[in-house]
C-alpha positions as CSV (number, residue, x, y, z in Angstrom):
1,M,102.0,85.1,116.6
2,E,103.8,88.3,115.6
3,Q,105.6,88.0,112.3
4,T,109.3,88.8,112.6
5,E,112.3,88.9,110.4
6,S,116.0,88.7,111.3
7,P,117.6,92.2,111.0
8,S,120.6,90.5,109.6
9,S,118.7,89.7,106.4
10,S,118.5,93.3,105.4
11,I,121.0,95.0,103.2
12,F,121.3,97.7,105.9
13,A,122.9,95.1,108.1
14,T,125.2,93.6,105.5
15,E,126.3,96.2,103.0
16,P,129.3,98.6,103.7
17,I,128.3,102.0,105.0
18,G,129.9,103.9,102.1
19,R,128.1,101.7,99.5
20,L,124.8,102.2,101.3
21,I,125.2,106.0,101.3
22,A,126.0,106.1,97.6
23,K,123.1,103.7,96.8
24,F,120.5,105.8,98.7
25,A,121.9,109.3,98.6
26,I,122.4,109.6,94.9
27,P,118.9,108.6,93.8
28,C,117.5,110.8,96.6
29,V,119.3,113.8,95.4
30,I,118.3,113.1,91.8
31,S,114.7,112.8,92.9
32,L,114.8,116.2,94.6
33,L,116.4,117.8,91.6
34,V,113.8,116.2,89.3
35,N,111.0,117.4,91.5
36,S,112.2,121.0,91.2
37,L,112.0,120.7,87.4
38,Y,108.2,120.9,87.6
39,N,108.2,124.6,88.4
40,I,111.3,125.4,86.2
41,V,109.8,123.7,83.1
42,D,106.5,125.4,83.7
43,Q,108.2,128.8,84.0
44,I,110.2,128.3,80.8
45,F,107.3,127.3,78.6
46,I,104.8,129.7,80.1
47,G,107.3,132.5,79.6
48,W,107.6,131.6,75.9
49,G,103.9,130.9,75.4
50,V,102.1,133.3,77.7
51,G,104.5,135.9,78.8
52,Y,105.5,137.6,82.1
53,L,101.9,137.6,83.5
54,G,101.8,133.9,83.2
55,N,105.2,133.6,85.0
56,G,104.0,136.0,87.7
57,A,100.9,133.8,88.2
58,T,102.8,130.6,88.7
59,N,105.1,132.4,91.2
60,I,102.0,133.5,93.1
61,V,100.7,129.9,93.3
62,F,104.1,128.4,94.1
63,P,104.0,128.9,97.9
64,I,101.1,126.5,98.2
65,T,103.1,123.8,96.5
66,I,105.9,124.4,99.0
67,V,103.5,124.1,101.9
68,A,102.1,120.9,100.4
69,L,105.6,119.4,99.8
70,S,106.7,120.3,103.4
71,L,103.7,118.5,104.9
72,S,104.3,115.5,102.5
73,L,108.0,115.2,103.4
74,M,107.2,115.5,107.2
75,I,104.7,112.7,107.1
76,G,106.8,110.6,104.6
77,D,110.1,111.0,106.5
78,G,108.4,110.2,109.8
79,G,106.8,107.1,108.3
80,A,110.2,106.1,106.8
81,A,112.0,106.5,110.1
82,Y,109.4,104.4,111.9
83,L,109.6,101.8,109.1
84,S,113.4,101.6,109.4
85,L,113.2,101.2,113.2
86,K,110.6,98.4,113.0
87,L,112.4,96.6,110.2
88,G,115.6,96.8,112.2
89,E,113.7,95.2,115.1
90,G,112.3,92.5,112.8
91,D,108.7,93.7,113.7
92,I,107.2,93.4,110.2
93,E,103.6,93.8,111.4
94,S,104.3,97.1,113.1
95,A,106.2,98.3,110.1
96,K,103.2,97.5,107.9
97,K,100.9,99.4,110.2
98,G,103.2,102.4,110.4
99,V,103.3,102.6,106.6
100,G,99.5,102.3,106.4
101,N,99.0,105.0,109.0
102,A,101.4,107.3,107.2
103,I,99.6,106.8,103.9
104,V,96.2,107.4,105.5
105,L,97.5,110.5,107.2
106,V,99.0,112.1,104.1
107,T,95.9,111.3,102.1
108,V,93.7,113.0,104.6
109,V,96.0,116.0,105.0
110,S,96.3,116.4,101.2
111,I,92.6,116.3,100.6
112,L,92.0,118.9,103.4
113,L,94.8,121.2,102.1
114,A,93.4,121.0,98.6
115,A,89.9,121.8,99.9
116,V,91.0,124.7,102.0
117,F,93.1,126.1,99.1
118,L,90.3,125.7,96.5
119,I,87.6,127.1,98.8
120,G,89.7,130.1,99.9
121,I,91.7,130.6,96.8
122,N,91.0,134.3,96.4
123,P,92.1,135.4,99.9
124,I,95.0,133.0,99.8
125,L,96.2,134.4,96.5
126,D,95.9,137.9,98.1
127,L,98.0,136.7,101.0
128,F,100.7,135.5,98.5
129,G,100.7,138.9,96.8
130,T,98.6,138.7,93.7
131,T,97.5,141.8,91.7
132,D,94.4,142.5,89.6
133,M,96.4,141.8,86.5
134,L,97.8,138.5,87.7
135,R,94.6,137.2,89.4
136,P,92.9,135.7,86.3
137,Y,96.1,133.8,85.4
138,A,96.7,132.8,89.0
139,L,93.1,131.5,89.3
140,Q,93.4,129.4,86.2
141,Y,96.7,127.9,87.2
142,G,96.0,127.6,90.9
143,T,92.6,125.9,90.6
144,I,94.1,123.0,88.6
145,I,97.2,122.8,90.8
146,G,94.9,122.8,93.9
147,I,92.9,119.8,92.5
148,G,96.2,118.0,91.9
149,L,97.7,118.5,95.4
150,P,96.8,115.0,96.6
151,F,98.6,113.5,93.6
152,M,101.7,115.5,94.5
153,M,101.7,114.9,98.3
154,I,100.8,111.2,98.4
155,P,103.7,110.0,96.2
156,G,106.0,112.5,97.9
157,A,105.4,110.8,101.2
158,I,105.3,107.2,99.8
159,N,108.6,107.7,98.1
160,S,110.3,108.3,101.4
161,M,109.1,105.0,102.6
162,I,109.9,103.2,99.4
163,R,113.5,104.4,99.9
164,A,113.5,103.2,103.5
165,D,112.3,99.8,102.3
166,G,115.4,99.4,100.2
167,S,114.2,100.6,96.7
168,P,115.7,104.1,96.1
169,K,116.0,103.6,92.3
170,Y,112.2,102.8,92.1
171,A,111.4,106.0,94.1
172,M,113.7,108.0,91.8
173,F,112.1,106.5,88.7
174,S,108.5,107.3,89.8
175,M,109.5,111.0,90.3
176,A,111.5,111.2,87.1
177,L,108.6,109.7,85.1
178,G,106.3,112.5,86.3
179,A,108.9,115.2,85.4
180,V,109.3,113.7,81.9
181,I,105.6,113.6,81.3
182,N,105.3,117.3,82.4
183,T,108.1,118.3,80.1
184,I,106.6,116.5,77.2
185,F,103.0,117.8,77.6
186,D,103.8,121.4,78.7
187,P,104.7,122.5,75.1
188,V,102.0,120.4,73.6
189,L,99.2,121.9,75.7
190,I,100.6,125.5,75.6
191,F,101.7,125.8,72.0
192,V,99.6,123.2,70.1
193,F,96.3,123.5,72.0
194,H,96.9,127.1,73.1
195,M,95.7,126.4,76.7
196,G,98.1,128.9,78.3
197,V,98.7,128.6,82.0
198,Q,95.9,126.0,82.3
199,G,97.8,123.8,79.9
200,A,100.9,124.1,82.0
201,A,99.0,123.2,85.2
202,I,97.3,120.2,83.5
203,A,100.7,118.9,82.3
204,T,102.0,119.3,85.9
205,V,99.1,117.3,87.3
206,M,99.4,114.6,84.6
207,G,103.0,114.1,85.7
208,Q,102.0,114.0,89.3
209,V,99.3,111.4,88.6
210,A,101.9,109.2,86.9
211,S,104.2,109.4,89.9
212,F,101.2,108.7,92.1
213,V,100.3,105.5,90.2
214,F,103.9,104.1,90.3
215,S,104.4,105.0,94.0
216,V,101.1,103.3,95.0
217,I,102.1,100.3,93.0
């Protein structure tokens, strides 16, 4: 027998609209702002520790992260919409299957995108406008960022569904944790261990892995 739940038991059916908007919109906006800090923080510390060539390299690689984020949000928001519809109908089993399918899809897409980017990194960087001076820095930074793409895309998609499930603060926390870790380890790896753009990329991926772990939990 199909498991069902009364729609009236959900906060979406009982809370005032204004309160729901504030409860979900504010953490969502904060999450998006925090997510943008990854690139901003990298740019600041790379500018201090590496110079303009390092900044140029991160800007060359940045479009691939935008493509990855776009695909992640498309899948995550689609899964969240389906989850909301099925929870509203009280169809819990279909809601579970929808979330599972969305997670499998974003996992497959993220691995494929990472593989395509890493295999074709030189022509892709050419497409994004790299120069001979920027290429070594862009390769160092881009290779590590490419390896970390699944850890950026999967939590990005899952967080949309976490919010739809009624836990916007948890989704915000998982994103904020990653940004904090990135901010802490950026200067450590760049200035203490003198790892340059590679250090910035490693710090970014470390933050993404932390967000990944908390989102999957």
